[in-house]
N, C-alpha and C positions, 0 to 999 in steps of 0.2 A: 483599611481603606475600606472605603463603600464601593463597589463595582457593581454598575450595571451592564449585563450581557446581554446583547442583540442576537438571537439565532434565527437562521432561515429555516433550520431543520429543527422539530424537538427531540430532545437527543435521547429520550428513551423510549423503547428499548434502543439500545445503540446498533442497529440494525443494517448500516452502510456507513461505508468510511468516515463520511461527513460527521453522523451521528455519534460516531465511537470516538472522532476526535473531539467533539465539543463536550461529550460527556467527561472525558478524561480531562480535559483543560479546567471544566467547573468542579471536577473534584479537587484537583489539585490548589485552585484559586481559594476554596472554600477552607481550605486547613489554617490558613493564614488573615482570611480578610471576610467581610459580608458580601454577599452576591445577591443581585437579585436578577433573574432570567425573566426577558421579555424573548417570547417566541411564538414563530408562527406555528401553527398545528398543519403538519404537512399530508398526514392520512385524513381523507376526507369521510365522514360517516363514522368515522372511530375515535372516542374521546380518548385524548391522551391520559396517560397514566403518570399523575403529578407525585403518587407517593414514595417512589425511589426518589426522586429529586428534591422532597420536602426534607429529608436527611442532612441535606450539606447547602441548598438554597435556601436565603430567608425568605423570599418571595417569588412566586412565580405569575407571570400573567400569559395567557394566550390567546391569540389573533387567529382567525381561519386565514389560510393561506389561497389566494387565488392564483390557479397555474395560468402560465402563460398562453395568450390565444392568439396565434399570429394573425387570425381573419379578424377579429374583433376591431371594433372602430379605434380604439386607443392605439393599437399596434400598427392599424393603416396610417394613422397622422403620425407615427413615430417615423417614417421616413421622411417627415419635412423638418425632423427635430434634431437637435445637437447629441440628445441623449441617444443611448442604445432601446431599441424598441422593448424589450423585454423588460426593461427598466422601467419604462413608461407605464406597460399594460401592467403590471402585476402591483405597480405602486398601490400602497394601502392606506387608506386616511385614516383607517381607526388605527393602524398601526403608529401613523404619524400623532396622532391623538394620545395614544398612551405613552409615548416616550415622553410629549411636551408634559403630560398630566406627570409623569412618574418622577421627572427630574425638578417639578414644581414642587413634589410633595416630600423629597428627602435631599440633602445634600450628599450629593456623590463627589466621587475624588478624578474617577476614568470611567469611560465608555469604551467597552470592546463590542466591536461590529465583527460579526462573522460572517467573511466572503462578501462579494459585492452587493447581494440582495440587501442586505443591511447596511452596508458602507452606504448605499444610495441615502439612506436619512439623515446621514451627519450634520446636513443644514438646520437639523431640530435638537443638535445638543445643547444649544445654549453656552456655546464658546466653551465647553470643558474639555478638558485634553481627553483626546481619544485613540484607539489602537485599532487598526485597520487589520484583523485576525485573517491569514489566509488569502492574501491576490495570488490568484491565478489566470494565466492570459496564454500559456502556452497552446490551449486548443485552439482559441480564435487567430494566433500569429500562424502555429503551422498549417490551419486549414486555407490561408492566403499565400504563405511562400510556397505550398507543395501543390496548389491548383495547378493544373494542367490546362484545361481550356479558358480562351480567352475569355469566355463568360463567367466562369467559375471565378477565374482570377479577378475581375472587377467586381464582383458579388462580393466576396470574400474579402478584397480589398478595401471596399468601401465600410463593411462593417468593422474590420478592423481598424482602419482610420478615425471611425467616430467612437468605438470603443477607447480607443488609446487616448485620443481626445478627452472624453469623459473621465476616464482613468487621473490623467494629470490634472484637471480640476478638483477631481475629490479628493485625491492625494492631500492637497492644500489644507484638507480639515483634519489631518491625522498626524499627531508627533511621531508617530511609527507605523510600521507594518510589518508581517511575517510572510514569508514563503516557506514551503516545504521542500525545497532542493536547490542545489546551485544553480540548476538549468533554468528553474524560474525566475531566479535573483538574476541571472544574464539577461532573461528577456525583459524583464522589469528595469534593468538598467538601460536597456536598450530602447525602451519604448518612454521613458521619464527620466530623461536626462538631469544631471542635479540632485535626485534624490536619493539620500544615502543612506537614511535611518531604517534600514531592510533586516532583518534576522532571520535566517534559517531555521527553524523550528520545524524538523522534520515528522511525519506521519508515524506514530509509535503505536505499543501497544503495554499494556498495564499486566507486565508479564505473569504476574502473581496470579492473577484472575484464569490463565489459561493451567496450570499446574493440575486442577483437579477434573481436567477433564480426562477420562479415561474410556476409550471405545473399543470394539473388537473390530481389527482393521477385515475390510471388505476386500475379497479377490479381484482385479482387474477393475477397479472404481476409480472414474475421473470426476474432478468436481471442479466447477466453475461458480465465484459467487459474485454476483454483481447485477444491479437493476437497469433493465433496459429502458429506464428514463432517461440514460445517461447513453447518448448514441455510440460514445467509442465502444461500451459492452456489447450492444447490439452487432455491430459491424465485427467486433471479433468473433462473435458466434457465428455470423453469418460466415464468415470466412473459414473457420475451424470446421464447419458441419459439411459444409461444401467440399474443400480443398484437405481436410487433414483427417477427420475420422474415419472416412469409408478405407483408408490406407491402414489405419490402426485397425479398423476391424476384420481385415483382409487375413491379419495375422493374428490376432487377439478376436475372434467371434464374439467371445461373451463381454466384450470390454461394454462398461456402461459408463455414461455419463448424467450427471445431475448437474440441473441449473438452478441457481436459487435467486431470489429477488421479485420485483414486479417485472411482469414481462411485457407490460404497457399494451397490451394485446398487439403486440407485433409477433408476425409470423415467420417461421423458423422452418428451413428444407425439410422435407419426410425423410426423417432417419431413424433407424431402429435403435433402441437402447438407448433412450434418452429419456428423463424425467425432468420435467418442469415443477419445480415445487410451489412455485410463489412465494409469495413472502414469508421468513422463517425468522421468528423473534429472536432465536440463537442458533447462529451457523458452525459453533464451534464444535458441537457433536458429530454434523455433518461431514466437517471437514477432517476432523480426527480420524473418522472411521476410513476416509478416502484413502488409497495408494499413492494417487499422485491430483496435484492441485495444479490447475493451467491457468495461464495468463497470456492467453494469444493477442493482446491490444498490439493494434496497428496505428492507431490516432490516440490523441488525448495529453493533457498536461498533470502535474503534481507526480505523486506517487503512489504504490498500490499496496493499499493497506491489506488487500485479499493475500497480497505474497506474506507481508510481515505476519499474518495471522496462522498461515499453513506453517510458516517457518516457529512460531513459536509453540504450536501443535505437532510440530515432528513430522510434519506432512510434505515429502519432497515435490518441488516446485519446476514447471518448465513453462518458459515465458520467452515472448518475443524481445529486442532489444528493447521496444518502445515499450512492454512491459515492467521491463525491469529498471526504465529510466530514472534516473536521480536517487537509486537506491546505490550504496558503496558495495556492491555484491560484485564477486567473481564467477564468471563461467567454470563450471565444473569443478569447484569449491563450495558453493553455498547451492547454486541451482544450476539447471542448463538451460540453455539460450538457443532458439532456434528462430529463424526468419522466414525459411522456406517452407511450403506444405511438405516436402519430403524430409528434410530434415528434422521438423518439428515432429511429423510423425514417428521416426526413427526415435528421439530422445525418450518421447512417451513411450514408446515398446519396449525401449532399454532399461526405463525404470521400472516397469511392471516387472520384469523378468529378471531383475537383479538386485536382489535384497541387500546385499551388501554395499551397494553403490547407494540404494536409499539411506542405508545408516549414515554412510560419510558424508553426504550433503547434509542429511537432517542435524546430523552434529554441529557441523560446521555453522550452518544456517541458524540453529539455534542461538550459539556464542553469539554469532553478530549482532541477533536481536538483543540479547542481555545486555550489550556492550554498546552498542548504537541507539537501537531505537525502541526503549524502553522508556517508559515515562517517568520511572523512578530517578533516570539518570538525566534525562532532558527538561524534566520541569523546572527544576531550580533556574535555569536559563530564561525560562519564558517568564516566571515569577520577577527576575531582575528586568527584563524588559517592561514588562506592566509599570513597574515601579519609576523607570524611567521615564515612560512616557507620563505618567501622573505627574512627575514632577519636573517635565519639561519647560 
């Protein structure tokens, strides 16, 4: 088949969860199909490295990404629209033109639109069969349902209603869609009654790409991988540094935390022994040399590739229940789960001091990833879904 893949994220280097997912999907699709990638260039002032993708994509086109500006005229006018403001403000006439021209120049069998930012262009697909890859609504839904003040409940309630209405209209243009977890599937089922063509394609790792990473373990080291452009990551670090880390440092004064990813100029509490690495092309060596990987998320949807990557590298994980949500993990067998500052701190301290526990958790976690969260195992299911969508 000839497949047009639309991506909000330029997937190389695969430096965050979304890019890693897209990169692996492209690799899998290209094994049997001819793939054209039409992607936004999400990193400003940095030319995308297309050479790696040219080995399996027949054609690559890149359009500049315009970040959402809540104070722009388009965004303000969006208050009066039925579409979400972010969709209106980030809409790219150039992307629309590229999509229309590309579909005119070649006969494609199916379009795959990754995430809502690309699904927003579905009216320009010329009626071709289409797959909405990775519908995620958990973040918006939970902001609404968990709002405590009347003001926030009203604000997030209106946002949720607008997004839900938009999603209902959008899904009419797609033969099928994917979600990453059973939790997200349930959210979608509640939001869009009657839409049944939903396949759970979990976030996975290409396990073979982790086997060669060999690093010397650094004592008393913690790592958190995640961009602060994603608010739940930033909120997680505020909570951890204010509420959890001081208790760890009281018992282990030389504990050191590395935080990777774009920090988006967001400030953090002044705490000793914290390194902000900024953007890192490849976080695997940093994870592999850390004694503990933390995922103290308290909001957000989907599943955490940061956890799966740590498990693939045999680095033990401490997560909140929200951080581990959507993954078929057992607390005490695959990772440690803690939701209060006290229990989270004690879980980290316990792992730093107990090599036997670290070994037990990491071996169990690695086997879980090998069986359930390995693209080699999951990719055939995704390819079957693409074929069904194309033939619908």
